[in-house]
N, C-alpha and C positions, 0 to 999 in steps of 0.2 A: 628765147621765150620768157617773158616776165612772169615771175611766180607770185601767187596770191595765197595768203592764209585767210581762213575764215574764223571769226569769233562769234559764238552764240551764247547769250546769257539766258539761263532757264531757272524757273522756280515753280515747282508743283504743277507742271502742265505736261505730263509725260506723253500723252497722246499727240499733242501739238508738236512737241519736240521731235517725236519720231517722224512726223510728217515733214517737219523742217529739215531734218537730217536727210531724209529720202530725196527731197528737192535739191539739196546742195550736192548730194552724191551724183545726181543726174545732170549736173550742169555741163553744158557743151564746152566750157572752158574749165580745165581741171583746177581743183583746189589742192594746194600743196599740204599744209598742216591745217587741221581742223580742231581748234580749241573750244571745248564746251565747258562753260563756267556754270557749275551747279551752285546756286545761291543758298546752300544749306536746305535743300528741299526736304519736306517731311513725308513725301509719298515714296513711290518706288523708283524715283528718277536715278538715284545714285546706284542702286543695285543693277538697274538696266545698263547704265553707262559702264559699269565695271564688267558687264558681260559682253560688251561690244569688242570684238577682236579684229580691229582694223588698224593697220600700222599708222595711218595718218591721223586717226582720231585720238586726241589728247584730252581726256576728261580731267577737270580740276574742280575739286569740292572745297568750297569756302567753309570756314569754321562757324560762321554765322551769316545771316542774311544781311548783305550790305546794300540791298536795293539795286535797282538797275544801274545807278551811277557807279556804285562800288564794283559791281560785276563787270562793267565795261572797263573800268580802271584796271582791274586785275587781268582782264582779257588782253588789253593792249600791252600790259607789262609782260605777259607771257609771249606775245608776238615779238616784242623788242628784245627780250632776253633769251628766248629759246628757239629763235628762228632767224634766218637771214633773208626771208622772202621780201620781195619788192613792195608789195601792197598788202593791206589788211582790209577785209570786208566784214562788217559787223552788223548784227541784227538781234532782235528778241526771238524767243522760241515760238512766238505765234506769227512769225513772218514766213510766208511760203513763196519763195522766188520762182518765177517762171524759169524753165530749163535753160533759156538763153540770157537770163538776166545778167549774169556775170560777164559773159562774152560781150554783151552790148555795152557794159560799163568799160571793159578793157579796150574796146574799139575807140573810145573817146579819150583815152588817157593822154593823148598828145594834142588835145584841143587847145591847150594853153601852156606856155612855158612856166606859168605861175600857178599850176594846178594845186589846189588845196584839198579838194574832195570831189567825188562824183557820187550822186545819190540816185536812187531808183525812183520810178514813177509808181507811187503806192496806191493801190486800189483796195476797195472793200470786197466782200464776198459776192456782191451782185455786179461787180466791175465798175461801180461808181467810184468817184474820187474819195479816198480815205481822208476825211476832213481834219483829223487830228495829226495828219502827216503831210500837210501841204507846206512845202518850203517857202521861206520868205524871199520873194524875188528882189533882185538888185534893181537899182534905178535904170540901169542899162540892160534890163533882163533879156532883150532880144538881140544883143550884140553878136551872139554866136549862133543865132537860130538856124542859119543855113547849114550848120553842122549837126542839127538834130538835138541840140541841148538848150536849156534855159539857164541863164546865169542867176544864181541865188546867193543870198548872204548867209542864210542859216537853214538847217534841215534837221530832221529827226534821225535817230539811230535805227530806223527801220530800213535796212539795206543801204548802207553808205560805205564808201571805200576811200581810204587814205593812203597816200604814198608814204613809205617808211621815212623819207627825209622830213616830211611834215610833222610826223609824230616826234621825231628826234628834236625838232626845233620848238614845237609848240608845247609838248608835254602830254599829260594825261587828263582825262575827264576828272572832275572834282568829286571824290567819294562822299564828302560831307553833304552833297545835295541829296543823297539817298535815292529819291525819285523826283521826276519832273524838273525839266529845265536844264539838266546836265548836257543834253544834246545841243540845245540852243546856245548855252554858254560856250561849249567847245567849238562849235562851228563859227560862232561870232568871233571867238578868239582867233581862229584861223584867218577869217576874211578881214576883220576890222583891225586887229592888233598886229598881224603879221603880213597883211596885204597879199595873201594868196587868194585864189579865185575858186568859187564853188559852182558846180553845175548839176542840174537835174538832167539825166539822160532819158529822153522821152520814150524810147522803146525798150528800156530796161524795166520790165513790169514785174511787180511783186504783189502778193495778196497779204493784207494784214487781217488776220482772223480774230478781230475784236468782236465782242458780242453785239454791240450797237455802233453804228456809224455816226457818232456824235462827238462834238468837242467836249472837253472837260468844262463843267459849269457848276460852281459852288451853289448857286441859287437853285438850280434844278436837280442837283444830285439826288438820286433815289436810294442809293446804297448808304445807309446811315453810317456804317462802319468806315466808309471812305471819307467822310466829311473832315475828319481830323488831318487827313493827308494834305488837304488844301493849304494848311499852314505852310508846308514845305513849298508848294507851288507859289504862293504869294511871296514868301521869303526869298526863294531862289530867283524869281523874276526880278525883284528889285535889285538883287545883287548883280545879275548879269547885265541888266540895263545900266546900272551904275558903273560897271566895269568896262563895258564895251560900246556904249552909245553916248548920248549927250544929256545935259541937264533937263532939256525939254522933255525927252522921252521918259526920264526918271520921274519928273513931276507929273506927267500925264498918268503914268502907271500908279503912282502914289495916290492920286486923287481917285482913280478908278477903283483900286483895291481897298483904300482906306476909307472912302466915303460912298461912292456909287454902289459898289457891290454890297456893302453892309445895309444900305438903305433898301436896295432891291430885295435882299434876303428878308428883311423885316416886313416888306410889303407883299412879296410874291411867293416866298417859299411855303411849302405845304406844312412843314414841321421844323422843329428845332431852329426857329428863326433867330433867336438871340445867340445861340451857339454858332450858327453859320456866320453871323455878323462879327462875332468876337474872333473867330478863327481868321477871318480875312484881315481884320484890323491888327491882330496880334502878329500874323505872318508878315504884314507890310512893315510894321515897326521893327520886327526882327531883321528884315532885309537891310534896313539902314545901317545896322551895326554888324551884320554878318560879314566875316572876313576870312573865309576858309583858305587853306594853303593850296596853291597851284603847283603841282609837282612838275618841274621843268627839267631840262637836260642835265644840269649838274646833279640833280637828285636821281634822275633815271640811271646815270652811270654808276650809282652806288648800289643799285638793286642786286 
């Protein structure tokens, strides 16, 4: 029987984390090691994790908040260096997998000899499609449809599983992304740079408990404190497109982020119009020069 470890990254969402843990413990396919990465939470998360006395749950507290990207980076390092399991299944703390989600992923592990990852079918609280977690379909997306899977080029880190050999070859997510785009970059690295194949498993259902079922949108963003984060989104997008796609895609993204979004912000945003426009332009320019280190196998072996 193939073994699976789980990695969950958490930050200041203890109630959701407890719900996530419960759902993982109830899986019909057993989880071997369960690494919970606490991104230096300031609530009672760490006290709770220290109180959990289950042999297979391994809590790891980071010294500072490294964002989702850094959390998943550290989680995969824990998997590679502290376990011998065959697969790793990762998610955020607001992901609530159905009890058969993992079993249904594992049933499809032999769908391709070039398997790079399997991701779940992510829904919102009302069972509608979670719009910010829709994978990018491949050109031949229905090639394996008779097996109950959809072929995809990239996917989010909301319930996705990687074989150990893929992590060994591809390396880790980029910590310097902090948030937004780390999952796109990593899965594109797998499918475009290393020619593995990614699949969404149609009957592996999980719920993403985000407050609103909307995509990220700098022009319409209502939380003023989140606007500055879009700098990272714009920067990271330009980098991963530059790294894993073609000049046409990079050009289109540069025009969209450097011109179209700033203009829309000036014309349509309710407030902070110039700030929104500047954030998009600044992030786009930064992406052209952004060159973070990708930690690969030769680096992994030194950990």
